[in-house]
N, C-alpha and C positions, 0 to 999 in steps of 0.2 A: 361428602355430607349434598351437598349443593345435584349430586348426581342420583343421590338415593330419593330425592324431590320430588326430582323429574321423573325419574320411572313410577312411583305414587303415581302419578299424571296419568304417564303412558297407561298405566293398569285399570284406569279407570275413574281414580280417588276424583274427588272438584277438590279437595286441598289437601295439603301434606304440610307439617312442620314439623322441625326438630330442635331441642332446647337441648344444650349441655351443660352440665355447671361441675363447677371445679370447686372444693371447697378448703381451705386451710385454716384450722380453729384449733382454740386453748379455752379449756375452762377449769377451773381451781375454786377449790370450795375447803372452809376451815372452819369449824365448830368446835365450841367451846375448850380452846388451845389444839385444837387435834385438825389433822389435817385430812379429811375425809374423801376426797376428790381430785385428782389429778389426770386430765384427757387431753392430749394435744393430738393432732395429727390428718389425715390429708380424707375426703373425702369426692369422688369424680363418679360420673353415671350422666346419663340421659335419659328421654324421654322422647316417645315418636307417636304423634296426633296426626291423624286421617280423620275425611271426612267422607263418607259417600253413600250415596242414597238416602240424605239425610239424615245417616248415621257418626253417632263419632268413633272412633276405634284407639286407643292407646296401648302402648308396649311400653316397657322402662327398661334398661339397660346400665350394666358396668364395664362394660368391654363397648370401648367406642370404635373398635373394629369395624369396614367395611363389612365384613362376612355376619360380623354380630345386628348391624343397622339395617341388613339384608334379610337379617330373621324378625327383627321387630317391625318392619314394613310386613310381612307377612302376618305376622301377629293381628295388627291395626287392622289391616284391610280384611281379613278372617272374620275380625268382630263388629266391622261396619256393614258386612254382610249379612251376618246373623241378626245383627239388629232392626235393618233397615225396614222392614216391613212392619216393625213393633213399635216404631218411637212416632214421638208426636208431643210439642209442633216439631217438623224437621228441621237441623241444624243447619242453618245458614248467617253465614258471617257479614257484618256491614264492611262496606269496602274503605281500606287505610291504603294511606300511602305504602309502598315497598320501601323502606330505609335501609340505606349501608350506611353505616356510620358505628365509628368506636368511641367508648365512655369511659374514660382512665378516673376513678376520682383516688386521687394520690393524696394521700393522709398526711400531716405534717410531720407525727411524729409516728413512724410506721412498729406497730406492734413485733410485729413478727418476726424481726432481728435481736427484739428486747428477751433474755435471758427468764426461763423461767423463774429463777431464784428470785429476778426483780420483782414481780407479778407476784409470790409469794408474799415478797419484804410487803409488797401493799397492802394484802390482806390480812396478813397480821398487824400490823400498824394498824387498818380499822378496828378488827378486834380488839387493841389493845385499848384503842378509844373509847370504845364502846364501855367494854369490861369495867372500867376506870369511875365510871358512873354511878354513884349505890342505888342499891335498890335492883341493879341487872341481875336476872336470873339466867340467863343462857344468852348467847352471840352466833349468830352465823355470817360470816360474810363471804364472798364469792367475786371474780373476775373470770371475765369472757372476751374474747376476741375473735373474729372471723374475717379472713380474706375471701370476697364470692367470686368467682370469674365465672362471666355465662356468656355464651355464645347461642344465638337463634336464627335459624333459615328457615324459610318457607316456601311453597311453591308459586308464592307469588310472586318473587324475588328480594325482598328484604332478605337481610344479613347484618344483625346486629352483636356487638360485642359489647358488654360489664365489665371495669372491674373496681369491686366497693366493698369498701371495710369498716365494719363496725364493733365497736368496744365498748364496753361497761364495767362499772361496778356496780354489787348490791349488800344490803346489810340487813339484817332481820334481827331485832332485838326482844328479846323477853324478859317484863319485870314481873317481881312476886312480893305481894306483901300479905303474908298470911296466908287466906285461902283464895288471896284475888291474884288470877292473873293477865297480864296486857299485855299482847305482843305488836309492833309497832315495823313495821319496814319503807325502806326508801330505795332510793337507785341514782345512780348518772351514770349518762351514756352519749353518744349519738352516734352518728356516720361520720366516721375517722378513724383517728388512733389516737395515743395518750397526752395527748393535746387538748382531747376531752375534758378531762382531770384538771386541766390547768383555767377554765368558768367553772367549775363547781368541783371542788377536796374534797372526796371520798373518805378522808377524815376524818376532815370535820361534819361530814355529812353523817359518821358514823357517831358522834359525841351528841350531834344533834336528837338523830332517830332513840340513841338511848334515853337523852334527857325527856324523850315526848315520852316516851314509855312509863318512865317513872311517873312522871305529870300525871297522867292521865289515869294512873292508880289511886291518885287521892279527889280526882276529879269526883265531882257530884252529877246525880242526875238530871238528864237535861225534863224542861218543860216538853208539854205533848200539845196537839192542837194545831190548828189555823196559824198564820203566821210570818214575817219574814227573815230570808233565807240568806244570807250572804256569805259566796263561794270561792275559795281558792283557787288560782289559774289550775292546780291539776283537779282539784274536784269539776270546775268549770269544764275542762277537757274531758272528762269522764263523760259528763251528760251529754256534749258533743258528740261523741264515738259512740259511746251507747245506746243511748234515747233514740238521736238524731241520724249519726251515720248507717247503722246497721239496716235502720229504716229504709235508709237510701238507697241501699246494695238493689243494684239492677234483679238479679235473680229474686231476691223477696217484692220486688216489685211485683215483678210478672206471674211469679207461683200466686199472688195475691195475699203473701202474706206480710203485708208491710200498711202499718195507718195510712202512708203516704202514697200510696196509691192513687193513679187518676184527680191528687192534689194540684198536679204541676202549674204554676204559674195563680197558686192560691196564696190567700195572704194568712199563712198561720202561726206569724206571731208578731212581735211587737218591732216597731221600726229601728230601734236600737240594736237588733241581732238580724250578725252575718255569721256564719258558720260554711268554713270552709276547710275541702281535704285536699292537701297539696303534694305530691313528692318530690318535687321541688324544692323544698323549704333545704337552708342550707344548714344542715348536720345534724336533721330529722332524723331520727332511730330508723322511720320509716318510709326514708326516702331513696328511689332508684330511679337512672334514668329513661328506661324502659320497662313494660310491663311483660311479663311471663306470656304474654302473645305477638311479643314483639312489638308494642302500640307505644308513641312515646308519653310519659308520664305527663300529665297537663294538669293544672291549677283548676278546681271544680266548686262552686261558689253553690253549693246544695240552697244555703237562705239564705236570700239577697236581701237584706234593708227587712226581714219579717215576710220573706216572700219567697217557695217552693220556687230553684230556679233549675236543678238539676241533680239526676242520679251518678250514682258509680256503678261504671259500665264496661263490660268487656265486649266482644265484639258481636256474637249471639244477641245475646239482650238488647245492643243496642240496636240490633236489625229490627227485632220483636217490637221496640217501644217507638221504631224510627225518627233514632236519635242519634248523633255522630257519638262513635267510639270514641273514653277519656283516656286509658290507661288504665283500667280498672282491674284488671287479670293480676293475678299471684299464685305461684304455687307453694310450698312449703321446700318442699324437694325436687327432683328431677322425677321420681317415681310416684310423683301424685299428676292429676289434671290440675290446673288451674280453672280458680273458681271466684266469684267477685269478690274485693277487699278492698278496704279501707288503707291509706297511707300515712301522712299525716292530717288530723282531722282537728282541729281548733275553730275557738269562737274568735273573731276577729276583735282588736281592738278598738274599745271606747274612747269617750271625750272624758267619762269622771274619774275623780280623787280616788282615794279610799274613805279617802274621810267622808267624802258625798254620798257614798255608798251606804253608811252606815249614820245618816244622816235622817231624823226624824220616824226612827224605827225603838220604837217605845219595850219593845221586847220581842226579842226573837236567837237565832244564831249564826256567829261564825262560822263554817265546817270546813276543814282543810282536809284536802287528801280522800282516797275511798279505801273502803279495806273488804270490796265486794258487795254485789247484792244481786238483785235480778232484774229483766228485763224481759218484755216479750214486743218485740218490734210490732208483731200482727196487732195487739189489742193497743200498742200505744203506751203500755202502762210501764212503769219501773220503780224502783223502792232502791236508794242505796244506804249504804252503810260509810259515816265518815270515820275516817282515820285517825282527827283528832279534830275537837271543839270547842267553841267558848259562848258561853250568853254574851247578849247583846242588850244591854238596861241603858236606855234614854242615850241611844247613839253614842256608847261607850263601851267596850269591849272586857267583860268584866270576869266572871268565874271561870275554868276552864270544866269541860261536860265530859261525858262519856257516855259510852255504847249509843253513840246519838245516830239515827236513819230519818229519813225524809223517803216520800213515797206521793206518785202522783200520775196524771196523763199529760204525757210528752206536749201535746199540742194546747193542754191551758198553761203548761210552764212558758212554754214557748212565747206565749202573749202576756204573761207574768212578769216577764222580766224587764224592768221599767228600767234599769242604770247597768251602763259596761265600762270597767274600769280602764285604764290611762296605762295602765301595765304588765303588759302585756308578756308571757312567757312560756315558750316551750316544754310541756311536764316532762316529768321522769320515763327512760326507755320503757316499752314493752312490747308484748306477745300475746295478740289477739288470737285466740281458740275457737274460729269456727270452722269445724270440721280440720282446720288445719292451722299448725302454728305459724306467723307470718310478724315481722318485727314491727311494729307501730312506733307511734306517740301521739299524744293529745295535749292539749293545753290551752289557753286562753291568756286573757284579765282576768282578773275579781267581776265578779257577778252579783247586782239582787235581782231577787228572788220577791216581788213582794207581797206574796202571799203561796204557800204550800204547808201540805199536812208531814207535822212531823211527830218521829215517834222515838222511844228508847227501846233499845235491844234488850236482849235478858243480858 
């Protein structure tokens, strides 16, 4: 590999890197008493990038022999040459240290040698736990693990290798009462092995998800209008990721598609709010030692006590914005180019108890989790649907609610967050789908928004 990147430079390339990825994975899915999917195997391949004349070239391959890499180099260089007169701005990378290091994140309970039968038993037990709850109509449970080995070499002298394992389990429950149907989903998992289930029991999680689905069936519709909202750690994390994190991504900023463009150093939120993106969080589903460009993953304080302090950057956007690269380039697989992405995005813990968040709320909503919504990083608007919610009356949580949604302007809500809890939790494992799917997590403590627009879905 070293000879190939050196050859690229000798042939006129300004830059070349090679990323080899090997993934050993298992995925199992069980639905309504039947095994729906069983997939286990090895995927291996690589991608080669070049910059020549300010234009990117790229080629992917599954054969990692020298001959294959030579062909990939030819394709990438040809692409660079063809595009050199057509691209603007020219691709220039911000400087970084050329690191040579290996990172092996060894799980405490390695899932790879665990028999498939044991993993199947887990999702069957999860299925049974949910099915036993009265009112449940349908249950789907799933288990997955993956051990990914990555090596990156570039023409600047970097040579990095990592070995990272991720493990998760998830459940989706549908409850029915007459013509009314409610679905509720939950998941647990982390960077690590099957020890992640010692932290959060997937069987208890399944039962709880079923109970939530059934409870929502009998819930009443929410009040509408402007009122206070208390968001649980899951929903607080969704806001941090979707509304703030995406608007902080350097490619959106450079393209003029972010409401945070040109606001660096500006006070955009209340003093109590600090939002972080950090790939070094132990166990975070979005954690990694270095990004897909070979830049060490760094903690990024996006909003520091209400002040916009940092963007998420790859090397190219860092150069364009005249900032330091911070390890924000990620690729779904070896056969796609890295783009600017988040890792673990969360609201930092504050000093208020949960009871203090409820204090003084005459009428409001306590919302938990998310079941989708819409976000515009450019306009700075959002609309989220809560997975579960409860009415707050005179500082007390009372009746369960269903079809709860809330919407607003990101910058307005950041200023309206007036209390942040002291009960931080990193939320469920997820995958962010900005052009490519990459593992992420988000979270935070409970937070209170003193005023937001609440509505009810259909």
